N, C-alpha and C positions, 0 to 999 in steps of 0.2 A: 504494500500500500504506500503510495508516494508520500514522503515525509512533508513535502511542501504544500500538500493539499489540506485545507482547513475543513474539518468536519468533526463531529462529536460522537463519542461512543456512549455518552450518557443520554438519558431520556430528556428531550427538550419540552418546552411549555406547550408547543403545538400538538405533541403526541401524548402527553402524560395523562390527561383526564380520562380519555376513553381506554387507554391501556390499563390503568389501575382499576377502573370501574368494571372492566370485562375480564380481569385477570383470571377468573375461575372458569372462563369459557374458551372459545376458540375465535379470537378476534383476527380472522383471516379473510382472504379474498381469493377467488379463483377466476381468472380470465380464460374463457374457452373459445378457441379459434377452430373453425373447420376450414381446412385449406383445400386447394384444388387438386390435391393428389396425395397418395399415401406418404407419410413422413419418412424420409431417409435418415436412419438413425445416426450413421457416421457423420453426415453433413450437419445434422442438428447438434451433435456433440461438439463439433468444431465451432459452430456458431455460439453455443452456450459458453464454451471456454473463453472465447473472445469477449462475449458480453459480460461475463463475470469480471474479467480483467478491467473492463471499462468502468464498472461500478463497484469500486472497492468498499464504499461505505455500506453496500448491501451485503457484502461477504462477511457476515458477523454471526455470532451465536448469542441468543438471548439468555441472560443469566439472572438469577434471583438470589438474594441473601436476606437476612433478617431485616435489613433496612430498606432495600430498594430493588428495582429492576434496572439492569444495565446491559451493555453489549461488550463482547470481546471479539477481537479479530479472529477470523477463521480462514486459514489458508488452504483448507481441504477443498477438493473440487466440488462445485455445485452439482447436485445429483440430476441425472436424466433417467427417468423411470419409465419402463414400458408398461403402462397401466392407465386405465381411466377410472380406477377406484380411488377412494379417499386415501390420502397419504398423511404422514405425521411429520411435521417440521420439527427441527431441534433434536432429532434422534439419529441413531446410527443409520437408519434408512435414508436419511437426507444429509448425512455427514455433518449433522449439528447445525446446518444452515437455517436461516429464517425464510428461505425461498428455495423452490425446486421447480423443475420442468418435468412434466409427464406427457405421454402421448399414447395413442392407439389408433392405428390405421391413419386416417386423415385428420384426426382430432388432436389438437395441441392444447395443453393446459399449463398456464403460468400460475403456480401456487405461491402465495405470498402472505407474510405477516403484516396485517393492516396497521399495526402500531408503528411501523417504520415509515410507511408512506401511504398516501391516499391513491385514488384511482388515477389522477393526473400524473403523480410520480411514477406509478407502475406502468402507465402507458409509455413513458419515455423508455423504460427498460424493454417493454414489449417491442417497440419500434426497432431498437438496436438488435434484439434477438432475431426478429423476422428479416431485417435487412441482411444480416450476415448469412442467414440460411438461404434466402432467395438469391443472394449474390453468388453463392456456390451452386445452387441447383438450377437457376435460370439465367445466371450471368447478369443479374441486375446491378447497375453501377450508380444509380442516382441516389445519393445519400442526403439530399436536401432536407434540412431540418432535423436530421437524425443524429443522435449522439454516437459517434464512432470512437475508435481508439485514437483517432487523430484530433478529436475534439477535447480540449483541455477541460478539466473540472474547475469550474469557477467558484468563487466564494459564495455567489448568489445561489448556485446550484446546491451547495452543501449546507448552507445555513438554514436554521429554523427561523422563519420571520417572526414568530411569536416571541422568540427570545430577545428580539430587539425592541419590543414594544415597551413603553413606559408602564411601570406598575402603579396601580391605584391603591388607595387606602381602603381595604375591604371593610374596616370598621365603620366607615362612613358611606359605604356603597350599599344601596338597597335595590335589588332587582325588582321590577314591577311584578305583581302577582301573575302567575301563569294559569289561565283557566284550564280546567280538565277537559280533554277532548273525548269525543265518542270513541269507545274501544270496540273495534269491529269484531273481535273474538267474543268478548263478553256479551255484546248485544244480541248475538245469536246462540249463545251458550256453546260455542265451539271449543274444542279441547286440542291441546298440542298433540301432534302425531309423533311417531317415532323418529329418532335421529335428529337432524338439524333442521328439518322442515322440507318444503317442497318448492320446486321451481317449475312454473308454467311458462311456455315460450310461444310468442307469436311475432311475425314480422310484417311490415307494411312497406310496399314499394315506395321509394322516394318520389317517383313520378305521380303517385297518388297523394302522398303526405305533403309534399312541398306546395302544390297549388292550393290544397285545403287550408294549410296554416296561413298562407298569404291572404286568402279570402276571409279568414277569421281572426286576423290580427294576433297570431299566436306564434309559438316556436314548437318544435317537437315536445320539449319538456313541459311547456305551459299547457299544450293541448292534452297531454296525458294527465297532468294535474287536474284539469277541469273534468275530463271524461271520467276519471276515477271518482271524483266527488259526486258527479251525476249518477254513477253506478251505485254508490253507497246509498244515495237518496232513493234510488229505485228499489233497493232491497229493504231499506229501513225508513220509510216515509214518515213514521211517527216518532222518530228519535227526538230526544230532548237535549242531550249534550251536543255541542257544535262539532261539525266535521271540519277538522283542521289538518291541512296538508303541510308537512315540512318539506320545502323544496331546497335542495342542497345548492349552495352558492360557492363557487371557487373564489376564495378571498385573495389569491395571489396578486391579481392586478391592483387591488386596492391597497395591498401591503407592499407594493413595488418589489415583488418577489416572484416574478413569472417563471423563473427557472428552478425554484426550490423543489426538492423531492419530498419534503416533509408533508405531513397532514396539514392542510391549509384550507379548511372549509368553514362556512358559517351557514345559517339557516334563514330562509324566508318563510315566515308563517302565513299561510294562505287559508283564510277562514271562509268556508262556503256558507256565507250568512244568508239570512232570509231575503235581504234585498238583492243579493247576487243570484240566488237560485231562481228568482222570478224572471231573470233576463234571458234573452235568446243566447245561443251558444257563442256567437261572435262577440257579444258584449260581455259575456262571462270571461272569455279569453282576454279581452281588453282590460277588464278589472283585475284579473290575476296578473297580467303582464305589468300593469301599473303598480300593483302592490310589490311585485318582484323588483322593479326598477327602483322604487323608493327604498326598499330594504337593502338594495345593492349599492346605495350611495356610499361613496368612499369614506366620508366622515362617520356615517353610521356603522359601516363594517369595521372601521378601525376602532371605534369606541367599543363595539361588542367584542372584538378580538382582544383589546386591552383588558377587558373584564375577564375574558376566558383565560388569558395569559396570567393574570394576577391570581385567579383561583388555582390555576395549575401550579404556580410557584408556591402558593400556600400549601398545596398537597405535597409538593416535592420537598418542602422544608420540614415536614413532619418526621418524627424520629425513627419510625419503624414501618415495615411493609404493611402490616395489618391496619394501622392508622391511616395510611395513604389510601388503601382500598376503601375503607369505610367513608372517608371524606369525599373521595371521587364519586362513589355511588350516590351520596347525598347530593352532590353538585349536579350530577347527571339526571337525578330523579325527575326534575321538572320537565326535561326534554322528553323523557319516555312517556310521561302522563299527558303531555300536551300535544301529542301527535296521533292522529288517526291512521295516517300512512305517510310514507316518505317517497319522494321521487328524486332520482339522481340521473343527470345527463351530462356527461363530460363534454360531449360535442361530437361533431363528425370526425371520423378517423382522419388524422392529420397528414398521413403519408399515402397519397393516392396510388403511387406505383406499387407499394406493398399491398394496398387494398385490392388490386386487381387479382390477387391470388388468395383472397380471403372470402370464402363462400358464406360463412356465418360467424357472428361474434356475440358472445353472451357473457354476462357477468354474474357470478354467484357470490353471495355473502351469507353468513349465519343470520338467523332471523329471530326477533324477539316477539313482543306482544303485537306489534303492528306490521302490516305488510310493507314491503319495499318494492318499488318498481324501478328497475335499472334499465336505462336506455343507451344504446350505442348505434352508430350509423356507419356503414361501410359498403362499398361496392354496389351502390344503388338501392340499398334497403335500410330501414330502421328496425332494429331488433329490440324487443321489449321482453325483459325477464320479470315476471311477477313472482316474488318470493314471499312465502307465507308459512306460518308454523303449523297450520291445520291442512288437512287433505281435501276438505270440502271445496267445491268449485263455485259456490253461489255468487261471490263477488266477481270472480273471473268471468262467469257467464253474463253477468250484468254489464261488465266492461265491454265484452264482445257485442252485446246488444246495442250499446252506445255507438260503437264503431259502425255496426250494420245500419242503424237508423240514420246515421249521418253519411252513408254512402262510402265509407272508408273500407276498401277491400283489404284483406289480410290473409296470411297463411299461418296455420297452427303448426307447432313443432313439438307437441307433446308435453307430458309432465314427468319429472323424475325427482327422486330424493336429492336434496342439496348435498353436494360432495366436497364442500370446502375443506381444506386440511385441518387436522388437529395441530396443536403446537405444544411442545414441552419445554420447560425451562431447563 
């Protein structure tokens, strides 16, 4: 690992809260790419070796002692596993690493510890891996925008932007009360299924999606936020608690940290209020888009991020591991209770030449009380992963009904158990 590159093996403010709050679970993520041909293992191994060398700050082992979580350098090879089953990070199977690559036939999986990076950070890694693989298999030479071995690691790339934010005096800080949101599981008496939950998949052609969102003043993410709220209203027309959508915001642009690999997200809270639900779809999208723009204002995001960073620092300053976990869970409790569902859309795949060889692209994460809808877009399609803890399809069917009644054609890709990796300290 180059000595002149600045990065930290400690847990930063941007990563700490969720890491400690979920330390008894598997805070991991799995990106699933279906490529345009069976994966050539030797070529993928060489691509992986080069990718690991480019990202030394990811080549670490997660450790725990009585006081804290921390990282140690790991010079062992990053594992390439021939399987599409769930794997376990931080073990002998994965050489102790916090990430690994697995594959079967034309399916490629990037398994990663979410505490080290968010979706945007992991996408950088995925772009490098696929570039080196397609370079060897197809002769692809266009590395525009892709981090390669020739791309230096910058301070901005390695730094946690939340570590640079001014700390506030928490004794004088009062968060506004967070109203409890409708719980989709409890409202129908649904129970958690086995394992980590279930993922239902559908895709929408961009030549269908793009004209529709233009006509309705939306984006792919905003449209899914609105349609899911309408679907819940369809299932539970007599609900009393509000339907509140947490829409994930990438805070990097507002924090002047576009290149950072660390977790850097905030939340836009979108309430499907009585006044909004009476509007036609296009005006509902306008309302949600306006709410998102307001909550994405740079000053607002920086203020929220400074509060989050200060709470994280308070947690990090606690004297032992158990105290950190308890404090982090208390701090995160409001978010869990104030969300009916979450929508996350990183954006259209940033590397078009790589995208030509990607037939499908799905995101899997572990799931809690509320469903999560993950969006990705590549090679002419928008892919929607609906992740939920229960196996019943009542909300999924209502979401499909919203698509159908608005003339949005789609293709279903089935349901499977969520297979995100486990992780061991």
